[in-house]
C-alpha positions, 0 to 999 in steps of 0.5 A: 500500500502507498504509505500515509506519509505520501498522502497530501491534504488540500483545502476544499472550497465551495464556489458559493462566494464571489470570485474575489473571495475565491481569489483571497482564499487561494492566495493564502494556500500553500498547497499546489492544489485546491479542490472544488465540491459539487454545489448539489452535494458538498461531500462530492469533489468534482474539480481542482484548481492549481494555485499558479493558474489561479494567480495567473488568470481567472478567465473561466466561468464556472457557476457564474464565477471567473475561476479557471478549473480542471475536471478531476480524473477517474476516482481510482482507489490508488490505495489498493494498488498492491499486486499486478492485477491492479496495474489496469487501474494504475495505467488509468491514472498514470497520465493524470497529474493528480489523483484523489484517494478514497477509502473503502466507503468512497470518502475522499481522504486526500490526493497524490501527485503523479510524481509521488506515485511513480517515485513510490512504485520505483523505489519501494520494493514492498509492493513487489517488483514483478509488475514494475518490471512489466511496466518498464519492459512495456516502454519501447526504450531502455530504462535504468534506475540507480541510486546516488552512488551509481548502484543499478537498482532496476532496469528494463529488458530493452536496456539489457538488450542495448547494453548487451548484458544479463540482469545478473551481470548488470547488478554487479556493475556500477553506472560508471562502467557503462556511462561517463562517470562525470556526467552521472556525478554532475546530474546527482550533484547539480540536479541538471538533466543531461540530454542527447548524450551519445555512447559509442564503444565496441559493444554498444551505440546508444543515445542517452538522457540522464535525469535526477529522481527527487523525493517528496522533499525535493532531495535527489535520491537517484537517477533515471537513465533513458537509452535509445538505439542509434539505429532507431534515432537514425530511423527517426531522422530519416522519417523526419527527412521524409516529412520535410520532403513531403512538406516540400512536395506539398508546398510545390503542389499548393503553389501549382494549383490554380486556386489560392489555398489558406489553412486556418485552425478551428479559431480562424487563425491563419496557419499557412497559405499557398504561393499562388496569390490573387492579384489586387485582392489582398490589401495586406501582405499575407506574410504579416497575417500568419497567426492572425485571426481572419475573422478580425480582418475588418479592413478586408470586409466580411469575406473571411469572417463570414466563411469561417463562421459558417463552416464552424456553425454548419460543419460542412463545405461552404461557398461564398462569393465577394467582389473586392474593392478593386473589382475582383470577383472571388469565390471562396470555398471553405472545407472543414477538416475533422480529427479522429475524434470528430472535432474540427481541427482545420479549415481549408479555404480555396480562393479562386478569381472568377472575374472572367467567369462572371463576365463569361457567365453574363455573356452566356446568359445573354446568349441563352436569352438570345437563343431562347428568343430565336427558338421562340421565333422559329417556333412561331415560324413553324406555326405559319402555314406558309413556312411549313409549306415552302418557307417563303416568309421568314420573320420574327417581328411583331409588325410582320406577325400582324401582316401574317395574321391578316393574310390568314383571314383574307386568304380564304376569300377571293377578294382583290388584294393590294400589296403596298410597300417600298421596293424590295420588301418582298411583296411577291413573297406575300402574294405567294403566301396568300396563294398558298394559304388560300383554297386556290393553292393547288391552282396556278399562280401567275406573276406579271410585272407590268413595268417590265413588259412593253406597252405594245405587248402587255395587252396581248400578254394579259388577254391573249391573242388569236392567230394572225392578230398582228405581225409576228404573232404565233400562228396558232394564237396564244392564251393570255395570263388571265386564261393561264391563271384560271381558278388560280391567282394572277399577281400583277406586280408594279400595277402602277406602271400599267398604261391608262388604256389597259387600265380600262380593260383590266377594270372590265375583266375585274367587273365582268369576269371575262376576257376577249383575246386580241384580234378575237370576238369570242368572250371567255369566262375566267375565275381569277383572284387578282393580287396586285402590288406597287411601291407607288402611292396610287392615291396621289397618282389618281389625283394627278390623273395617272391612275384610274380612280374606279380601278384603284377602288376595285384593286384596293378592296383589301389593302395590305402594307408591308413595312420596310426592313429598317422598321423590323430589325428583328427579322434581319438575323433570321433573313440573313441566316436563311439566305446564307443557308440558301446560297451555301447550298446553291454554291456548295459552300459552308460559310457562317456569320459571326455575331459581330457580322449579324450585329452590323447587319442588324444595325444597318438601315437597308434602303434596298430592303430584303432584296438588298440584304439577299444580294449582300449575302449572296455576294459574301458567300461567293467572294469570301475566302473564310468560312466564318464571315466577320463584320469587316467583310460586310462593312465595305459593302454597306453604304452609309445611310443619310439622316441621323436623328441624334441631337445635342443639348441646348437647354437645361434638363434633369441630370438623370435624363441627360446621362441616359441620353448621352449614353445613347448618343455615345453608343450610337456614335461608337456603333456607327464608327466601329460597326460591331458591339465587341469593338464598341464595348472595348472603346467604351470600356464596358462588356459586349453584352451591355452594348448589345442590350443597350443598342437593341433598346436604341434600335427599338426607340428609332423604330418607334420614331423616337429620337435618341441622344441629347434633346433640343 
């Protein structure tokens, strides 16, 4: 048993008083430990305080009192460690600095320090030596215990192996025969520990530590000698070198990773970082931040504070994005690292510069929106009967959508239709659409260009002629266009060019539904729907006496106006791609239009309308050497359009309106000069998607007849 002389008695305190009272009581104690009782049971000791801790700090809150305490170790009955079977209990408390001693009734009688227990077990032979030797032999180092005279009192089997001797031979030796006697004498005399003392001779090679053993009064009673094999130390050194190399490799890997890596502890203190730094992001040199809590970097914003706190709270991977003061967009991903006990040990934060990614994402969103718009436009085109048949009308604009809906209504009747619009808008295409949508779709569609046929021949072409009707006439005669279009549609293009004398005959056919061939007398009935087209103002011609009023009203039963291409820029990309595909197939080419090329086509006013656009695309397909057609190939082919509705300021106006107007004017000027949204964006210092979106708004304002720029 451990003798009672080893047992220490310490004050037992309750924390019912104030922190100041505890401080005052502690300062009067000479014992190194003071014990705390459970408030619920005054006889149960639950914790202890070191006097040194108490005097240094009172920063731990227990029961509302600022006292730094430690929980008690397992209440092992050290009193009854008498035989080898009790070693299990000993090992449970051997790592604790203090152990409470209890009697058989479980009542606390005092405490022992770890040093007291170890000293007693190593020096008192009454407890038996078998289990002590087992303890020594379980330690993977050689241990030798001596008295102050150098007599060897005990040793481990590892020590015997390293010294290469037997227990009997070792007991006959003094420590001076193995070690340097001066080293041993210095330890016994001065109480200093000798570390890393190397012994090499013909029999042994060991690394030795020599430490004094003191009793409870501090007197030196012997020495403890720790022996380690030099090969074992060499292995440790090799392992250390391996760890160093591994650390070098790790640093190299971290430096080669695109992301910037930060490693912080569970409190948010920066431990290390990789060498790959994000330019213009940190306002402080990171070398100065090692050991600093990232959550306290107020000058860096809430970025790190937020991610560290969220990882600590949620205990899972967290992603946070932030824009720095320099305009950098940075993505931070915090990963918690847990130890074997499941406690958070480290947080690894990966920082990535996503500025370009954000810009690309914005552009991708714009492209997706545009793609979605084109998809819807194509779906609308598929819904049109004319498009499903031979894809004559290609459009996406609301104005043409209204025209198509109107055509769908009138196509099922045989009323006369008058198509008006500028030259090149595609009036013939809409005439064919009326034919395809109506009940006469399986019957003939005959086109006559009234301005292209000489006046002398126009009558015979329209109404036909009998054999021998005039010099050069076909010997068997010839039916006219009215007869050829019977039960179908006769399309009279440029009807405003028809001579007045033929206008009378045309009016008679429309009224009587019958024709008489030139040189003939037989009346032939015809069932023809008349569709006419002109780029002239027939009402003005009627007033000037150039067109018959009665014929005008007969032709103008169902008027349909086709808007010019400049008023429907939404149709330009679709028409361009349609013509490109058409001419690629025709000339066996594989050309594509870049986005900038489409942009410049869409921004042009097209005085020649669809016909001009078609001709431009055909010319490019035939002459271009590159598969991808860029804007610089198109710009020289486009003539500058007269008329610019951009204005400058001449009066005071709200600053917000003036800013927007100036922005519109600058974008319009940039597009007029550079032709492409990418070049304009570069000159103006904004993204291409921004210019594309704002220029589209400007185009829409111009379509509505509104002016842009600074108003007068």
